[in-house]
C-alpha positions as CSV (number, residue, x, y, z in Angstrom):
1,M,-11.6,-17.8,15.8
2,S,-11.1,-16.2,18.7
3,Y,-9.7,-13.4,20.1
4,P,-5.5,-13.1,19.9
5,P,-3.9,-13.1,23.5
6,P,-3.9,-9.1,24.9
7,L,-1.7,-7.0,23.7
8,Y,-2.5,-4.3,26.4
9,L,-2.3,-5.7,30.4
10,G,-3.6,-2.4,32.2
11,D,-7.0,-2.1,34.3
12,R,-7.6,1.5,33.2
13,G,-6.6,2.3,29.4
14,E,-4.5,5.3,28.1
15,S,-4.6,8.0,26.5
16,I,-2.4,7.0,23.5
17,A,-4.8,7.5,20.1
18,T,-3.0,9.3,17.7
19,Y,-4.2,12.1,14.9
20,R,-3.4,13.2,11.9
21,R,-5.6,15.8,10.1
22,V,-6.5,15.6,6.8
23,N,-4.4,18.7,5.8
24,H,-1.1,16.9,6.6
25,P,1.7,17.0,3.8
26,P,2.1,13.8,2.2
27,E,5.3,11.9,2.8
28,V,6.3,11.0,-0.7
29,Q,5.3,13.1,-3.9
30,R,6.2,12.4,-7.2
31,A,6.1,14.1,-10.7
32,A,3.5,12.2,-12.0
33,G,1.4,13.3,-9.6
34,T,1.4,10.4,-7.4
35,T,1.1,11.2,-3.5
36,V,1.5,8.7,-0.7
37,H,0.3,9.6,2.6
38,Y,1.6,7.2,5.8
39,L,-1.5,6.8,8.1
40,A,0.0,4.0,10.2
41,T,3.1,2.7,9.2
42,G,4.3,-0.8,10.9
43,T,6.3,1.3,13.3
44,S,3.7,3.1,14.7
45,T,1.3,0.1,14.8
46,A,3.8,-2.4,16.8
47,G,3.8,-4.5,13.1
48,Q,0.2,-4.8,13.4
49,F,-0.8,-3.3,10.1
50,G,0.2,-0.5,7.7
51,L,-2.4,2.1,6.3
52,Y,-1.8,4.3,3.1
53,R,-3.3,6.9,0.9
54,W,-2.1,6.6,-2.5
55,E,-3.2,9.7,-5.0
56,M,-2.4,8.9,-8.2
57,G,-2.9,11.6,-10.7
58,A,-4.8,11.6,-14.1
59,G,-1.5,9.8,-15.8
60,P,-1.4,6.0,-16.1
61,G,1.0,4.5,-13.0
62,G,1.2,1.7,-10.8
63,P,2.8,-1.5,-10.2
64,D,2.5,-4.6,-12.8
65,P,1.3,-7.8,-11.4
66,H,3.3,-9.2,-8.4
67,F,3.1,-11.4,-5.0
68,H,4.5,-11.0,-1.4
69,R,5.1,-13.7,0.6
70,T,4.6,-12.2,4.0
71,I,2.2,-9.7,3.8
72,S,-1.5,-9.3,2.9
73,E,-2.7,-6.1,1.0
74,S,-6.1,-4.5,0.5
75,F,-7.0,-1.5,-1.6
76,Y,-10.3,0.5,-0.6
77,I,-11.3,3.1,-3.4
78,L,-11.8,6.4,-2.1
79,E,-12.2,8.6,-5.3
80,G,-12.0,7.8,-9.4
81,S,-11.2,4.7,-10.9
82,V,-8.2,2.0,-10.3
83,A,-7.8,-1.1,-12.4
84,I,-6.6,-3.4,-10.2
85,F,-5.6,-6.8,-11.1
86,D,-6.8,-10.0,-9.2
87,G,-4.4,-12.5,-10.5
88,T,-6.6,-13.2,-13.8
89,V,-8.4,-10.0,-14.6
90,W,-8.0,-6.2,-14.4
91,I,-11.1,-5.0,-12.5
92,D,-12.2,-1.5,-13.2
93,T,-13.1,-0.3,-9.6
94,E,-14.8,2.8,-7.9
95,P,-15.7,4.8,-4.8
96,G,-16.6,2.3,-2.6
97,D,-14.8,-1.2,-3.7
98,W,-12.6,-3.2,-1.7
99,V,-10.3,-5.8,-3.1
100,H,-8.4,-8.1,-0.8
101,V,-5.2,-10.2,-2.0
102,P,-3.6,-12.6,0.8
103,A,-0.6,-13.3,0.8
104,G,1.1,-15.1,-2.2
105,G,-2.0,-13.4,-4.5
106,I,-0.6,-11.7,-7.5
107,H,-1.9,-8.5,-8.0
108,G,-1.3,-5.3,-9.4
109,F,-3.0,-1.7,-9.7
110,K,-2.9,0.8,-12.8
111,N,-4.5,4.3,-13.0
112,N,-5.9,4.1,-16.4
113,S,-8.8,6.5,-16.5
114,G,-7.5,9.5,-17.4
115,A,-8.5,11.0,-14.3
116,P,-7.0,11.8,-10.8
117,A,-7.7,8.7,-8.3
118,K,-7.1,8.0,-4.2
119,M,-7.0,4.7,-2.6
120,L,-6.0,3.2,0.7
121,L,-3.6,0.5,0.7
122,H,-3.4,-1.7,3.8
123,F,-0.9,-4.5,4.4
124,C,-1.0,-6.9,7.0
125,P,1.1,-7.4,9.0
126,G,2.9,-3.8,9.0
127,A,5.7,-4.3,7.0
128,P,8.4,-1.8,6.3
129,R,6.7,-0.6,3.1
130,E,8.0,3.1,3.3
131,E,11.3,2.7,1.5
132,Y,9.7,1.1,-1.0
133,F,7.2,3.4,-1.9
134,E,10.0,6.3,-1.4
135,R,13.1,4.2,-3.9
136,V,11.1,2.3,-6.4
137,P,11.2,4.6,-9.0
138,D,14.7,4.8,-8.7
139,M,14.9,0.9,-9.4
140,R,14.1,1.8,-13.1
141,D,17.3,2.8,-14.2
142,A,19.1,0.9,-11.4
143,P,21.7,-2.2,-12.3
144,E,19.8,-5.5,-12.1
145,E,21.3,-7.1,-9.5
146,E,20.5,-3.9,-7.2
147,R,16.8,-4.3,-8.3
148,V,16.7,-7.6,-7.6
149,A,18.2,-7.2,-4.1
150,F,15.5,-4.3,-3.5
151,F,12.8,-6.4,-4.4
152,L,13.9,-9.5,-2.6
153,K,14.3,-7.0,0.6
154,H,10.6,-5.8,-0.1
155,D,8.6,-8.8,-0.3
156,T,7.8,-8.1,-4.3
157,F,8.2,-11.1,-6.7
158,W,7.2,-10.2,-10.3
159,A,4.6,-12.6,-11.6
Protein backbone atom coordinates (compact mmCIF):
# COMPACT_ATOMS: atom_id res chain seq x y z
CA MET A 1 0.00 0.00 0.00
CA SER A 2 1.25 3.47 -0.81
CA TYR A 3 0.22 6.99 0.07
CA PRO A 4 -2.79 8.37 -1.82
CA PRO A 5 -2.44 11.23 -4.30
CA PRO A 6 -1.64 14.60 -2.69
CA LEU A 7 -4.55 16.69 -1.44
CA TYR A 8 -2.40 19.79 -1.01
CA LEU A 9 -0.15 20.93 -3.83
CA GLY A 10 1.36 24.06 -2.29
CA ASP A 11 5.04 24.47 -1.40
CA ARG A 12 4.86 26.29 1.95
CA GLY A 13 1.93 24.86 3.90
CA GLU A 14 -0.89 26.92 5.41
CA SER A 15 -2.20 27.90 8.84
CA ILE A 16 -5.55 26.12 8.57
CA ALA A 17 -5.82 23.94 11.69
CA THR A 18 -9.15 23.58 13.51
CA TYR A 19 -9.32 23.95 17.28
CA ARG A 20 -12.27 23.06 19.47
CA ARG A 21 -12.16 23.67 23.21
CA VAL A 22 -13.18 20.87 25.57
CA ASN A 23 -16.02 23.01 26.97
CA HIS A 24 -17.64 23.62 23.56
CA PRO A 25 -21.35 22.79 23.96
CA PRO A 26 -22.59 19.59 22.30
CA GLU A 27 -24.50 19.84 19.03
CA VAL A 28 -27.05 17.20 20.12
CA GLN A 29 -28.57 16.86 23.60
CA ARG A 30 -31.19 14.27 24.46
CA ALA A 31 -33.35 13.93 27.55
CA ALA A 32 -31.82 10.52 28.40
CA GLY A 33 -28.45 12.15 29.04
CA THR A 34 -26.93 11.44 25.63
CA THR A 35 -24.94 14.24 24.04
CA VAL A 36 -23.09 14.26 20.73
CA HIS A 37 -20.17 16.56 19.97
CA TYR A 38 -19.35 17.10 16.29
CA LEU A 39 -15.55 17.12 16.47
CA ALA A 40 -15.00 16.71 12.72
CA THR A 41 -17.81 16.34 10.21
CA GLY A 42 -17.52 15.01 6.68
CA THR A 43 -18.06 18.59 5.50
CA SER A 44 -15.21 19.96 7.63
CA THR A 45 -12.79 17.22 6.49
CA ALA A 46 -13.68 17.36 2.78
CA GLY A 47 -15.30 13.95 3.11
CA GLN A 48 -12.20 12.19 4.47
CA PHE A 49 -13.69 11.18 7.84
CA GLY A 50 -16.15 12.10 10.58
CA LEU A 51 -15.28 12.12 14.29
CA TYR A 52 -17.83 12.49 17.08
CA ARG A 53 -17.68 12.34 20.88
CA TRP A 54 -20.69 10.37 22.09
CA GLU A 55 -21.54 10.76 25.78
CA MET A 56 -24.22 8.54 27.29
CA GLY A 57 -26.06 8.96 30.57
CA ALA A 58 -26.42 6.10 33.02
CA GLY A 59 -29.58 4.75 31.37
CA PRO A 60 -29.59 2.15 28.61
CA GLY A 61 -29.48 3.40 25.05
CA GLY A 62 -27.88 2.93 21.66
CA PRO A 63 -28.71 1.33 18.32
CA ASP A 64 -29.57 -2.32 17.76
CA PRO A 65 -27.43 -4.39 15.34
CA HIS A 66 -27.18 -2.83 11.89
CA PHE A 67 -24.67 -2.32 9.07
CA HIS A 68 -23.59 0.35 6.59
CA ARG A 69 -22.78 -0.25 2.93
CA THR A 70 -20.68 2.87 2.32
CA ILE A 71 -18.82 3.65 5.54
CA SER A 72 -16.69 1.97 8.16
CA GLU A 73 -17.22 2.83 11.82
CA SER A 74 -14.79 2.71 14.73
CA PHE A 75 -15.39 3.07 18.46
CA TYR A 76 -12.79 4.22 20.99
CA ILE A 77 -13.90 4.08 24.61
CA LEU A 78 -12.93 7.12 26.69
CA GLU A 79 -14.81 6.54 29.96
CA GLY A 80 -17.07 3.87 31.40
CA SER A 81 -18.14 0.70 29.63
CA VAL A 82 -20.07 0.41 26.38
CA ALA A 83 -21.39 -2.91 25.08
CA ILE A 84 -20.47 -3.14 21.40
CA PHE A 85 -21.87 -5.82 19.12
CA ASP A 86 -19.17 -7.19 16.80
CA GLY A 87 -21.56 -9.11 14.55
CA THR A 88 -21.42 -12.21 16.75
CA VAL A 89 -21.36 -11.23 20.43
CA TRP A 90 -21.73 -8.16 22.63
CA ILE A 91 -18.34 -7.04 23.95
CA ASP A 92 -18.24 -5.18 27.27
CA THR A 93 -15.57 -2.57 26.58
CA GLU A 94 -13.55 -0.39 28.94
CA PRO A 95 -11.54 2.83 28.55
CA GLY A 96 -8.80 2.43 25.95
CA ASP A 97 -10.62 -0.33 24.00
CA TRP A 98 -11.08 0.17 20.27
CA VAL A 99 -13.44 -1.63 17.90
CA HIS A 100 -13.34 -1.20 14.11
CA VAL A 101 -16.20 -2.30 11.85
CA PRO A 102 -15.57 -2.28 8.08
CA ALA A 103 -18.40 -1.43 5.67
CA GLY A 104 -20.90 -4.28 5.70
CA GLY A 105 -20.00 -5.34 9.25
CA ILE A 106 -22.92 -5.86 11.59
CA HIS A 107 -22.55 -3.82 14.77
CA GLY A 108 -24.43 -1.93 17.45
CA PHE A 109 -23.73 -0.31 20.80
CA LYS A 110 -25.54 0.00 24.13
CA ASN A 111 -24.82 1.46 27.51
CA ASN A 112 -25.89 -1.39 29.77
CA SER A 113 -23.47 -0.49 32.56
CA GLY A 114 -25.78 1.65 34.68
CA ALA A 115 -23.13 4.40 34.70
CA PRO A 116 -22.28 7.21 32.26
CA ALA A 117 -19.95 6.37 29.37
CA LYS A 118 -18.06 8.32 26.70
CA MET A 119 -16.58 7.20 23.40
CA LEU A 120 -15.33 8.50 20.10
CA LEU A 121 -17.13 7.42 16.92
CA HIS A 122 -15.09 7.57 13.72
CA PHE A 123 -16.62 7.18 10.27
CA CYS A 124 -14.65 6.76 7.06
CA PRO A 125 -15.27 8.28 4.65
CA GLY A 126 -16.91 11.31 6.21
CA ALA A 127 -20.58 10.75 5.48
CA PRO A 128 -23.13 13.38 6.58
CA ARG A 129 -24.11 11.67 9.85
CA GLU A 130 -25.30 14.84 11.60
CA GLU A 131 -28.91 14.73 10.35
CA TYR A 132 -29.02 11.08 11.34
CA PHE A 133 -27.90 11.82 14.91
CA GLU A 134 -30.33 14.72 15.21
CA ARG A 135 -33.43 13.01 13.79
CA VAL A 136 -33.10 9.31 14.67
CA PRO A 137 -35.11 9.63 17.93
CA ASP A 138 -38.02 11.04 15.89
CA MET A 139 -38.09 7.90 13.76
CA ARG A 140 -39.52 5.78 16.60
CA ASP A 141 -42.96 7.27 16.04
CA ALA A 142 -42.69 8.05 12.31
CA PRO A 143 -44.79 6.21 9.73
CA GLU A 144 -43.11 3.08 8.33
CA GLU A 145 -42.57 4.63 4.87
CA GLU A 146 -40.80 7.64 6.40
CA ARG A 147 -38.59 5.42 8.61
CA VAL A 148 -37.56 3.24 5.67
CA ALA A 149 -36.64 6.30 3.56
CA PHE A 150 -34.73 7.89 6.45
CA PHE A 151 -32.59 4.82 7.18
CA LEU A 152 -31.95 4.21 3.47
CA LYS A 153 -30.84 7.86 3.06
CA HIS A 154 -28.45 7.42 5.98
CA ASP A 155 -27.00 4.05 4.92
CA THR A 156 -28.39 2.19 7.93
CA PHE A 157 -29.68 -1.35 7.40
CA TRP A 158 -31.05 -3.21 10.43
CA ALA A 159 -29.80 -6.75 10.93
